[in-house]
C-alpha positions in Angstrom: -24.8 -0.5 0.7 -22.4 -0.1 -2.2 -24.1 -1.9 -5.1 -22.8 -3.6 -8.2 -24.1 -0.8 -10.5 -22.0 1.8 -8.7 -19.0 -0.4 -9.1 -19.4 -1.0 -12.9 -20.2 2.6 -13.8 -17.1 4.2 -12.4 -15.1 6.4 -14.8 -12.5 9.1 -14.7 -15.3 11.6 -15.3 -17.1 10.5 -12.2 -13.8 10.9 -10.3 -14.0 14.6 -11.1 -17.6 14.7 -10.0 -16.7 13.1 -6.7 -13.9 15.5 -6.1 -16.3 18.4 -6.8 -18.9 17.0 -4.4 -16.3 16.5 -1.7 -15.0 20.0 -2.1 -18.5 21.5 -2.0 -19.2 19.6 1.2 -16.0 21.0 2.7 -14.3 17.7 3.3 -10.8 18.9 4.2 -8.4 18.5 1.4 -4.8 18.2 2.6 -3.1 17.5 -0.7 -4.0 18.9 -4.1 -2.4 16.6 -6.6 -3.4 13.9 -6.4 -6.3 14.9 -4.1 -6.0 13.6 -0.6 -8.8 14.1 2.0 -8.5 14.0 5.7 -11.4 12.7 7.7 -10.8 13.4 11.4 -14.2 13.4 13.1 -17.4 11.5 13.0 -19.5 14.3 11.3 -17.0 14.6 8.5 -16.8 10.8 8.2 -20.6 10.5 7.8 -20.7 13.4 5.3 -17.9 11.9 3.2 -19.3 8.4 3.3 -22.7 9.6 2.3 -21.2 11.1 -0.8 -19.3 7.9 -1.6 -22.3 5.7 -0.9 -24.6 7.3 -3.5 -22.1 8.1 -6.2 -19.9 5.7 -8.3 -16.3 6.3 -7.1 -14.4 3.0 -7.6 -14.0 0.1 -10.0 -14.7 -2.7 -7.5 -11.3 -2.4 -5.8 -9.4 0.2 -3.8 -5.9 0.6 -2.5 -5.8 -0.2 1.2 -3.3 0.5 4.0 -3.2 1.5 7.7 -0.8 3.5 9.9 -0.4 3.5 13.7 1.3 6.2 15.8 4.2 4.4 17.3 4.8 6.6 20.4 1.3 6.9 21.6 1.2 6.2 25.3 -2.5 5.3 25.5 -3.6 2.2 23.4 -0.2 2.0 21.7 -1.1 -0.8 19.3 -4.5 0.5 18.1 -4.7 1.6 14.5 -4.5 5.3 13.9 -5.4 5.7 10.3 -7.0 3.8 7.4 -5.9 4.9 3.9 -8.3 4.1 1.0 -7.5 5.1 -2.5 -8.7 4.9 -6.1 -6.4 5.9 -9.0 -7.4 9.6 -8.5 -8.3 10.1 -4.9 -7.1 9.0 -1.4 -9.0 9.2 1.9 -7.2 9.3 5.2 -9.6 8.1 7.9 -8.2 9.0 11.3 -10.1 6.3 13.1 -8.3 6.6 16.4 -8.9 10.4 16.5 -12.6 9.7 15.7 -13.1 7.0 18.2 -10.4 7.6 20.9 -9.9 3.8 20.6 -13.5 2.9 21.4 -14.8 0.4 18.9 -18.4 1.4 19.6 -17.7 4.8 18.1 -16.3 3.4 14.8 -18.2 5.1 11.9 -20.9 2.6 10.9 -20.8 3.4 7.1 -17.0 2.9 7.1 -17.5 -0.4 8.8 -20.0 -1.4 6.2 -17.6 -0.5 3.5 -14.7 -2.5 5.0 -16.9 -5.6 5.6 -18.3 -5.5 2.0 -16.6 -8.6 0.3 -17.6 -7.3 -3.1 -15.2 -4.4 -2.9 -11.6 -5.6 -2.9 -9.1 -3.9 -0.6 -5.7 -4.4 -2.2 -2.2 -3.9 -0.8 1.0 -5.5 0.2 0.4 -7.5 3.3 -3.2 -6.1 3.4 -4.3 -9.1 5.5 -1.9 -7.9 8.2 -3.5 -4.5 8.2 -7.0 -6.1 8.3 -5.9 -8.2 11.3 -4.7 -5.1 13.2 -8.0 -3.4 12.5 -9.9 -6.4 13.8 -7.7 -6.4 16.9 -8.2 -2.7 17.4 -11.9 -2.1 16.7 -13.4 -5.6 16.3 -13.9 -4.8 12.6 -13.9 -7.8 10.2 -12.6 -6.7 6.9 -13.7 -8.7 3.8 -12.4 -8.7 0.3 -8.8 -8.5 1.3 -6.1 -9.1 -1.4 -2.4 -9.5 -0.7 -0.6 -8.3 -3.8 2.6 -10.1 -2.9 0.7 -13.4 -3.2 -0.2 -12.5 -6.8 3.4 -11.7 -7.5 4.4 -15.1 -6.1 1.8 -17.0 -8.1 3.0 -15.2 -11.3 6.7 -16.1 -10.6 7.9 -12.6 -9.8 10.6 -12.4 -7.1 9.6 -9.0 -5.7 7.5 -9.0 -2.5 7.8 -5.5 -1.0 5.6 -2.6 -2.0 8.7 -0.6 -2.8 10.0 -3.2 -5.3 6.6 -4.0 -6.7 5.8 -0.3 -7.3 9.1 0.0 -9.1 8.1 -2.9 -11.3 4.4 -2.3 -11.8 3.7 1.3 -10.8 2.9 4.0 -13.4 6.4 5.5 -13.1 5.4 8.9 -11.6 4.9 7.5 -8.1 8.2 6.9 -6.3 7.9 5.4 -2.8 10.3 6.4 -0.1 10.8 4.8 3.3 11.8 7.0 6.2 12.6 6.7 9.9 10.4 9.7 10.5 7.5 7.2 10.6 8.6 6.4 14.1 8.1 10.0 15.2 5.0 11.0 13.2 1.7 11.5 14.9 -1.0 10.0 12.6 -3.6 11.1 15.2 -2.8 14.8 14.9 -5.7 17.1 13.9 -3.2 18.9 11.6 -1.1 16.5 9.5 2.4 17.2 8.3 2.4 17.4 4.5 5.2 14.8 4.3 3.2 12.5 6.4 0.2 13.0 4.1 2.3 12.2 1.1 3.8 9.1 2.7 0.5 7.7 3.9 -1.4 8.3 0.7 1.4 7.0 -1.6 1.2 3.5 -0.2 -2.5 3.3 -0.9 -2.1 4.8 -4.4 0.7 2.4 -5.1 -1.4 -0.6 -4.0 -4.0 0.1 -6.6 -1.5 0.8 -9.4 0.4 -2.4 -8.7 -2.8 -4.5 -8.5 -4.1 -3.2 -11.8 -0.9 -3.7 -13.7 0.4 -7.0 -12.2 -2.8 -8.7 -13.1 -2.1 -8.1 -16.8 1.7 -8.4 -16.4 2.1 -4.7 -17.4 5.6 -4.0 -16.2 7.0 -0.4 -16.0 9.1 0.0 -19.1 11.9 1.8 -17.3 12.1 -0.7 -14.5 15.6 -2.1 -13.7 16.0 -5.0 -11.4 18.4 -5.0 -8.5 21.2 -6.7 -10.6 21.0 -3.9 -13.2 20.9 -1.1 -10.7 23.7 -2.7 -8.7 25.9 -4.6 -11.2 28.4 -7.0 -9.7 32.1 -6.9 -10.4 34.0 -10.1 -11.4 35.4 -10.1 -7.8 31.9 -9.9 -6.4 30.7 -12.7 -8.6 33.6 -14.9 -7.6 33.0 -14.2 -4.0 29.3 -15.2 -4.3 30.2 -18.4 -6.2 32.8 -19.3 -3.6 30.4 -18.8 -0.8 27.9 -21.0 -2.6 30.4 -23.7 -3.1 31.4 -23.5 0.6 27.9 -24.4 1.5 28.3 -27.7 -0.3 32.0 -28.6 -0.3 35.0 -28.4 2.1 37.0 -25.2 1.9 39.9 -26.7 0.0 37.8 -28.5 -2.5 35.7 -25.4 -3.1 38.9 -23.5 -4.0 39.9 -26.2 -6.4 36.6 -26.2 -8.1 36.7 -22.4 -8.4 40.2 -22.5 -9.9 39.1 -25.1 -12.4 36.1 -23.0 -13.4 38.4 -20.0 -14.0 40.8 -22.0 -16.1 37.9 -23.2 -18.3 36.7 -19.7 -18.8 40.2 -18.5 -19.7 40.5 -21.3 -22.2 
């Protein structure tokens, strides 16, 4: 199992060591910077997880996300891929390709990792991903943390991973959402580079946001929606008028708005 000592001893130096071990073991690397590894069969999964089991590679929490091939005819709602990331490395476990949808073939060591409550799996709506995994493979994930709940508790209005990454990401990582996700095959033996970047970025973003939001470390170049999309006076008046209409008859709302304008002009 993944013990406490391994968790506490993790450093950037060990990340380099882990990358070297993964490369020497010929775990397929599908992106160089930051390194992303594709695990598409049971043999590779066991080899990769053996390396991770006996070497410190995380700080007690990892970025966590899943993807599912939308247009798969067989088992259309079964999870295709699990993304797990530290600050430095991301792993794409193609669990559907490994198991063909059979929960009995799910990698045992990956199941042990996911069910370990001492290792937090962090992400936006991570509990939803965990639920899909349980429905797909009867895997009970433990240590799930929904980052949007932390944002809510701290009084931040942002809830989406896109906005939270803009607020609390390191600045270099920019998330993009694309309709291509509807066509991508997350079960393919050879993954499209754009798909790799998309899938890994969500997991990388999760861990960045989690680390920074806990200490309220906001990105210094972040601009909220109002600053990015400033309203004209006409827009402001329209919004105020619509708000007044919700509480007053149309005629009275107009009178109140006119009185407010007169007061401002005075």
